[in-house]
C-alpha positions in Angstrom: 25.4 -39.1 14.2 22.4 -36.8 13.9 19.0 -36.7 15.5 16.0 -34.6 14.9 14.7 -32.6 17.9 11.7 -30.3 18.1 12.7 -26.7 18.8 10.6 -26.6 22.0 12.8 -29.4 23.4 16.1 -27.8 22.7 18.5 -27.4 25.6 21.7 -25.5 26.2 24.7 -27.7 25.3 23.2 -29.2 22.1 24.9 -28.6 18.8 22.2 -27.5 16.3 22.1 -27.6 12.5 19.4 -25.2 11.3 17.4 -26.3 8.2 17.3 -22.8 6.7 19.9 -20.6 4.9 21.8 -18.2 7.1 19.8 -15.2 5.9 16.5 -16.8 6.8 17.2 -16.7 10.5 18.9 -14.3 13.0 22.2 -16.3 13.4 25.5 -15.8 11.6 25.9 -19.6 11.0 23.7 -22.5 10.3 25.3 -24.7 12.9 26.5 -23.9 16.4 26.5 -24.9 20.0 23.6 -23.6 22.0 24.9 -21.6 24.9 21.9 -19.6 26.0 18.1 -19.8 26.3 17.9 -16.6 24.2 19.3 -18.6 21.2 16.5 -21.2 21.6 13.9 -18.5 21.8 15.3 -17.0 18.5 15.1 -20.3 16.8 11.4 -20.7 17.7 10.7 -17.1 16.8 12.2 -17.6 13.4 9.5 -20.3 12.7 11.9 -23.3 12.9 10.0 -26.1 14.5 12.6 -28.9 14.1 16.4 -29.0 13.9 19.0 -31.6 13.5 21.4 -32.2 16.4 25.0 -33.4 16.0 25.2 -35.8 18.8 29.0 -36.1 18.8 29.5 -32.3 19.0 26.8 -31.8 21.7 27.7 -31.4 25.3 24.3 -32.6 26.5 22.5 -35.8 25.9 19.2 -35.6 23.9 16.1 -36.3 25.8 13.2 -37.1 23.4 9.9 -35.4 23.8 7.0 -37.4 25.3 4.9 -39.3 22.7 2.0 -36.9 22.9 4.1 -33.9 21.8 2.8 -32.5 18.5 3.9 -29.9 16.0 2.2 -26.5 16.5 -1.2 -26.2 15.0 -1.9 -23.3 12.5 -3.4 -21.3 15.4 0.0 -21.4 17.2 2.2 -20.5 14.3 4.5 -17.5 15.0 3.0 -14.1 14.3 3.8 -12.4 11.0 5.5 -9.5 12.8 8.3 -11.1 14.9 8.2 -9.8 18.5 11.9 -9.3 18.3 11.3 -6.7 15.5 8.8 -4.8 17.6 11.2 -4.9 20.6 14.1 -3.6 18.4 12.1 -0.8 16.9 10.9 0.3 20.4 14.4 0.2 22.0 15.7 3.8 22.1 19.0 2.8 23.8 20.1 0.3 21.2 23.1 1.6 19.1 22.2 2.5 15.6 24.4 -0.1 14.0 22.9 -2.9 16.1 19.4 -1.6 15.6 19.8 -1.5 11.8 21.2 -5.0 11.7 18.3 -6.4 13.8 15.7 -4.5 11.9 16.9 -5.9 8.6 17.2 -9.5 9.9 13.7 -9.5 11.5 12.1 -7.8 8.6 13.4 -10.6 6.3 11.7 -13.1 8.7 8.5 -11.0 8.5 8.5 -11.0 4.7 9.3 -14.7 4.6 6.3 -15.5 6.9 4.0 -13.4 4.7 5.1 -14.9 1.5 4.7 -18.4 2.8 1.1 -17.6 3.7 -0.1 -14.4 1.9 -3.6 -14.5 3.3 -5.6 -11.2 3.5 -5.1 -11.2 7.3 -1.4 -11.7 7.0 -1.1 -8.9 4.4 -2.8 -6.5 6.8 -0.5 -7.6 9.7 2.6 -7.3 7.5 1.6 -3.7 6.5 1.5 -2.8 10.2 5.0 -4.1 10.7 6.3 -2.4 7.6 4.7 0.9 8.8 6.8 0.7 12.0 10.0 0.1 10.0 9.2 3.0 7.7 8.6 5.2 10.8 12.1 4.4 12.0 13.6 5.1 8.6 11.9 8.5 8.5 12.6 9.5 12.0 16.1 8.1 12.7 18.7 9.3 10.2 21.6 7.3 11.8 19.8 4.0 11.8 18.7 4.8 8.2 22.3 5.3 7.2 23.4 2.0 8.7 20.4 0.2 7.0 21.7 1.5 3.6 25.1 0.0 4.2 24.4 -3.5 5.5 22.5 -5.0 2.7 22.2 -8.8 2.6 23.4 -9.8 -0.8 22.1 -13.4 -0.9 19.0 -13.7 -3.0 15.5 -14.7 -2.1 12.2 -12.9 -2.8 11.8 -11.9 0.8 15.4 -10.7 1.2 15.0 -8.8 -2.1 11.7 -7.3 -0.9 13.3 -5.9 2.3 16.4 -4.6 0.5 14.2 -2.8 -2.1 11.9 -1.5 0.6 14.7 0.1 2.6 16.3 1.6 -0.5 13.1 2.9 -2.0 11.8 4.4 1.3 15.2 6.1 1.8 15.1 7.6 -1.6 11.5 8.7 -1.2 12.5 10.3 2.1 15.2 12.3 0.5 12.9 13.5 -2.4 9.8 14.2 -0.4 11.3 15.5 2.8 9.9 19.0 2.4 6.4 17.8 1.3 3.4 16.6 3.3 1.6 15.5 0.1 2.7 11.9 0.2 1.6 9.0 2.4 5.0 7.6 3.3 3.5 4.6 5.2 1.6 3.4 2.1 4.6 4.1 -0.1 6.6 1.9 2.2 4.0 -0.8 2.0 4.1 -0.7 -1.8 7.9 -0.8 -1.9 8.2 -3.7 0.5 5.3 -5.6 -1.2 6.3 -4.8 -4.8 7.1 -8.5 -5.5 4.2 -10.0 -3.5 2.8 -11.5 -6.7 5.7 -13.8 -7.1 4.1 -16.1 -4.5 1.7 -17.1 -7.4 4.6 -18.2 -9.6 6.1 -21.7 -9.6 9.0 -21.7 -7.1 11.0 -23.8 -9.5 10.9 -20.8 -11.9 11.7 -18.2 -9.2 14.7 -20.3 -7.9 15.9 -21.7 -11.2 19.8 -21.8 -11.1 20.0 -20.6 -14.7 18.6 -18.0 -17.1 14.9 -18.4 -17.7 13.4 -19.5 -21.0 11.0 -17.1 -22.8 8.0 -19.0 -21.6 9.2 -18.9 -18.1 9.8 -15.1 -18.4 6.3 -14.7 -19.7 5.1 -16.2 -16.5 7.4 -14.1 -14.4 6.0 -11.0 -16.1 2.6 -11.7 -14.7 3.7 -11.1 -11.1 2.9 -7.3 -11.0 -0.7 -8.2 -11.9 -0.7 -11.1 -9.4 0.5 -8.7 -6.7 -2.1 -6.1 -7.6 -4.9 -8.8 -7.3 -3.6 -10.1 -3.9 -3.7 -6.6 -2.4 -7.1 -5.9 -4.0 -8.5 -9.1 -2.5 -7.1 -8.2 0.9 -8.7 -4.7 0.5 -5.2 -3.2 0.9 -4.8 -1.8 -2.7 -4.2 1.9 -2.0 -3.3 4.2 -4.8 0.3 4.2 -3.7 0.5 0.4 -3.6 -1.2 0.1 -7.0 1.2 2.4 -8.8 4.3 0.7 -7.3 3.3 -2.9 -7.7 2.1 -2.5 -11.3 4.9 -0.1 -12.5 8.1 -1.4 -10.9 9.2 -3.1 -14.1 8.3 -0.3 -16.5 11.3 1.4 -18.2 11.7 5.2 -18.6 12.4 5.0 -22.3 9.8 2.2 -22.8 10.1 -1.6 -23.3 9.1 -2.5 -19.7 6.1 -4.5 -18.5 3.2 -5.1 -18.0 1.9 -2.0 -19.8 4.9 -0.7 -21.7 4.7 2.8 -20.1 7.4 5.4 -20.5 8.7 8.7 -19.0 5.9 10.6 -17.2 3.4 7.9 -17.8 5.2 6.1 -15.0 4.3 7.6 -11.7 7.2 8.9 -9.6 6.5 6.2 -7.0 7.0 3.6 -9.7 10.1 5.3 -11.0 11.6 5.2 -7.5 10.9 1.5 -7.1 12.4 0.8 -10.5 15.8 2.3 -9.4 15.8 0.4 -6.1 14.8 -2.8 -7.8 17.5 -2.7 -10.5 20.2 -1.8 -8.0 19.3 -4.5 -5.6 19.0 -7.1 -8.4 22.5 -6.3 -9.6 24.1 -6.4 -6.2 22.4 -9.6 -5.1 23.9 -13.1 -5.5 21.7 -15.1 -7.9 21.7 -18.8 -8.5 23.3 -18.2 -11.9 25.7 -15.4 -11.1 27.4 -13.5 -8.2 26.3 -9.9 -7.5 28.4 -7.0 -8.4 30.0 -4.5 -5.8 27.8 -1.5 -5.1 30.2 1.0 -6.8 30.4 -1.2 -9.9 26.6 -1.4 -10.0 26.2 2.4 -9.8 28.8 2.8 -12.6 27.0 0.2 -14.8 23.6 1.9 -14.2 25.0 5.3 -15.2 26.9 4.2 -18.3 24.8 1.3 -19.7 21.3 1.4 -18.3 20.2 5.1 -18.7 17.1 4.1 -20.6 15.7 2.2 -17.6 15.2 5.1 -15.3 14.9 8.8 -14.9 18.3 10.5 -14.9 17.4 13.1 -12.2 16.2 10.4 -9.8 19.3 8.4 -10.4 21.5 11.3 -9.3 19.5 11.6 -6.1 19.8 7.8 -5.6 23.6 8.0 -5.9 23.6 10.6 -3.1 22.1 8.0 -0.7 25.5 6.3 -0.8 27.5 9.5 -0.3 28.3 9.7 -4.0 
């Protein structure tokens, strides 16, 4: 027997079944016994307002909330930047492996909240959170190394955005480490927000468990322009963001979209995002196929996809993984 309980009324001893997929919240499983108040706080922080309770597996009886209890109003929705992300980034004593795992998990929550409500105000806030993550990648080599090796392979637009953001910032860090001519915070914003325009596309197309039709692909090909327009409307369309958002589906030898650019017509920022985007797309599990192992993806990119990206950049990309 199951009952629905508001997150604010959860108590230790209840057996919860979370309504989201495992990579959309900071827990390893979707159902478990509550054993601490910290778990309850994390559920609320993840933007989960109601959960199902398995009465038979629970060790505590369910007490219903008083009749006047209401769901949070828009003014009390969780912040775009999860407080847990800020705490993690500020914790200098947290081991690098744990820090990297927490940064990735809470960054996914941040991107999910943004894409569920991509208002101008939320875009501004998300860029602040992204900037803090980028600062950590640039300053903390050990955490950066762990971030590169704990990719979440299940697909959603916000998981993909975080994975590409981390990969692309790491590659830009290795390429531009001796230069002060690049605004790394705006680069990071562009990389993390490269697919923001997908919020304007029918979710049935984005999540379709099969290959897309040509008409559906035509709609998907609009997302770079949609992302450009969203950032422009929010007054957040910096030169770095513009190049990345518009060019991350261009191909080095031509044939990409939306402008069909090639070689040096594609800015180096766009070329970096192309690499990260392709790699992440091939390693991620999609509704219609399972992702490939990282080594197999790198081999495939080298032997069969050379026309998609710049060879010299790919060689530097491989070095990120110790290759």
